[in-house]
N, C-alpha and C positions, 0 to 999 in steps of 0.2 A: 557536528553541533552547529547551530545557527550562529553562535558568537564568532566562529572562525570563518564565516562566509565572506566572500569577496564582493564588494559593492563598487560599481562604476558610477561616478558622479560627473556629469557633463554639463558645463555652464561656461559661458564666455566671460563671466565675471570672476576674476581671481579671488576677490574678497569672499564671494559666496562659496566658491569651491573650497577655500581655506576653512571657512566656518563649519560647513557641513562635514567636510573630511575630518576635522578635529572632533566633532561630536560623535561621528561613527567610529573613529579609531578609539576614542575614550570608552566607547561601549563594547570594544573588543573585536570590531570588524577590521578586515583588510580593505583598503580603499585604493582604487585606481582612478586617476583624473583625466579628463579630456576637456579641451577648451573650445571645441566647435563640433558640429554634427558629424562631419566626415571623420574626425579623429575618434569620435565616440564609436562609430561603426567599426573602424579599424581595430580599436582596442577591445571592443566586444569580441571580435573573432580571434584576436591574439591572446587575450587574458581569460576569456570564458567566464565572466563574472556570474555570480548567483542572482544578482538583482541590479537593475539599471535605474538611476535617478537622472532624468533628462530635463534640461531647461526647455520650455516651450519655444522660445525664440532664441536661435543661435545662428552664427554665421555658417555659410556653406550648406548646411542642412538643418532644417528645424527639428524640434523634438519629434513631431509627428512623422516627418520624413525618415528619421532614424528608425522609428517604430516600424514603419512600412518595410524598410529594408531588412531589419533584423527578423521580423516575423515571417519574411519570405524564405528564411532558412529553417529547414526542418528541426535542427537541433536547438533552435531558440523559440519554438512555438510556445513553450510554457515558462520561459524565463520571466519572472515578475518585473513589471515596468511601472515606475512612478513618474508622472510629469510634474515638474516643478515650475510653477507659473504665477504671475500676478494677474493673469486673465481669468476671470471667474464667470464669464457669460455662459448661458445654457447651451448655445449652439456649439461652442468650442468643446464643451464636455461631451456632448452627444457625438461629435465627430470622433473624439478620442475613444468613446465606447465602441464605435464601429471598428476601430483599429485594435481592439483587444488590449486597451490600457487598463492596468489593475487598480491604480489609485492616483489621486492628485494631492499635491502639497501646495498650499497657497503661500506665496512670499508675503511678508517674512514668516517663516515657519518656526514654531516653538521647538526647542531642542528635544524635549521629552517626547513630543509628538513625532518628530522625525524617527527617533529610535523605536518608538512603539509601532509605528506604521511598518517600518522595515522588518521588525521581528515578526509581526503578524503575517505579513505576506510570505516571508520565508517559511514560517510554520505551515501555513496553508499549502504552499507549493510542495513542501516535503511530503505532506499527507497525500496530496493529489498524485504525485509522482510515484509514491510508494504503494498506493492502493492498487488492487487488482481491478482492471477495467470492467470485468464482467460482474463480479460480486461486490465491488467497492470495499472489500475487506483489506486490512493492512497486509503488506507483503513482507518479504524476508528481512529487510533492515529493521523494521519495527518488531518483528517476531524475535529476532536475535536480541534486540535491546531489551525487550520485556523479560525474556528468559534470564538474561544476565542480571537484570535488576532483581529478580526473584532469588537468584543464587546469592547475590550480595546481601540480601536482606536477612538470610538465615532462617526465615520462617518456613513452616511446612507448606509445600506447594506441589502441584502436579501438572504435568504437561501431557495432553491427550493428542496423539498423532493419529489422524483420521484419513483413511484411504478407501476409495470405492473399489469393489471387486467387479471385474468384467466390464469396466467402463470403456476400454478401447474397442472391444468387440461390439458393444452397444452403439458406440459412435460410428463404427464402420457400417453397421446395418441401417441405423435410423437417421444418420446424418448429424452434422455439427449443430444445427439449430435445436434438434431434440437433445443433443448432448449439453448444450448451453442451458437448456431448461432444467436438466437434471442437476447441473452444478449450482444453479441459482436456488433450486429447491433444497439441495443438500446444505447450502450455506444458511438458508433460512432455518432449517431444522437445528443446525448446530448453534446458531445464534440464540434461538429460542431456548434450547436446553441449557446453554451457558448462563442464561439469565438467572438461574438458580443461585449463582454467586454474583452479587452485584458488582464485585471488583474484578470479575473474570475478563479475559482478553481472548478474542477470536481473530485468527489470521488465516490467509489463504496463501499457502506455500507456492502453489501453481498447479495447473491441471486439475486433477481430482484429489489433491492432497490439501488437507486443512489442519489447523492446530487450535487447541484451546489451552490456555494457561489459567489455572484456578487454584483456590485453596484446596489443600489435600482432602479435607473432610467433605468436599462437595464433588470430588472427581468421579467417584463411582456412580453417584446419582445422575450426573451429567451424561456419562457414558451409557448408562442404562436407558435414559430417555432418547438419546440419539439413535441407538441401535433399534429400539422399539419403534420409533416413528419412521425410521428409514424402511423397516420391513413392512410397515403399514402402507406406506405410499408407493413403494417400489413397483407393484404390479401396474399401477396407473400409467407408467412410462411406456408400456408395451401395447402392441395391437391385440385385438381380441384372440387371435390364434395363439400367440405366445402366452397370453394370460391364462388361457384354458389349459395349455400344455404345462404351464408352470416352469418353463424354461424357454430359451431363445435358440432357434436354429440359425446358424450363420456360418461363415467361412473363417477358418483359423489362419494363422500366419503362414502355414504351409500350403494354403490354397485348398484345404480339405473341409468338407462339411463337418460341423461339430455342434454339440449341444452345450449351451452356456447357461449357467444358473442365472436367475434374475439378479439385478443389481442389489448389492448389499454393501455394508460398510464394515471395515475392520479397524479397530482402535487399539493402539498400544498406549498404556498409561504409565508414564515415568514419574517417579516421585522421590523425595529426599528424606522420607521418614525411616528408611531401613539402612540407607548408606548415603554418604555425602555426594552431592552433585557439585562439581567444581568448574565446569566449563560448558559453553553452548555446544561444542563439538561432542562432548561426552553425552549430553542429553539427547542430541540428534542421533547418535549411534545406538544408544539403548532404545530410543523410540522406534527407529527403523527395524530393529530386531524384534521388538514386541509386536509391532504392526504386522510384520510378516507372519508371526505365529497366529495372530488373530485372523488373518486372511486365509489361513489354511483350514479354518473351521468348515466342516462339510456343508452346512446349510445356514442360510440367513446371515444376519449381521451378528458380530461378536466382538467383545473387548477382552484384552488380556492386561491384568494389573501386574506390574513388576513385584514379584514376591521373594526375590532373592534377598537373603538376609533374614528371612523368617526362621 
């Protein structure tokens, strides 16, 4: 949760550090203080804060020099940084943009503005770090949080676990660039289908695994649209020879020639209308089982709705 995030405030003025720290602590954050630029760098590496607030002018190292040092470390490339300054000229801000500074706070800053800016940057950074770099869809932390929210709500909901068939063999033959195109297209198909439920959630678990969380009464319609559109577009991923054959010739994991069916999608649909769902782990386990059943369908894309309890 963003309220428990750790914030580093670096300023050579004790009074400013005290005031800003008090504001942030009262808002629920943990605060680490530094009184000069060198100490800011040392405490950044020691404390690993979630966000830095740096004074523009400090002894030993300026705020910009701290940014240059911190951004040179791979682990801190995406740490949000706010520069706290009384300097408001355009040239200074342009220099800061070149250093990948996220925001500015002008002294004296309003208490509510400090908290609002910090919360906004932490939220944006969480979304950025959580999202899949290829599809820009939310990843596992957001997926788990959404499913747990649905479980807690008690309302009827469904989770669609989506997995491509024969994606590895396709990747082996056609290459990663073609594989990335397949994943992006699949993500687009799933997002479009999930739009049938305006409150739905789409996530990218990783690789060729996707997830949709929706209202139960929309789940089958979403699954039907995904499977239909995937089968419509699948041949376009292949060269003319494979399209005409209706299957792909490639080498299997044993190094032997093998025929592989064209890409299709298997979907396992978990829901809580027949039996209670009580944990993320339970939902994941049932989803994996149903998805495997769907992937065993001999031709094309297919979905399996959990009917146990009928």
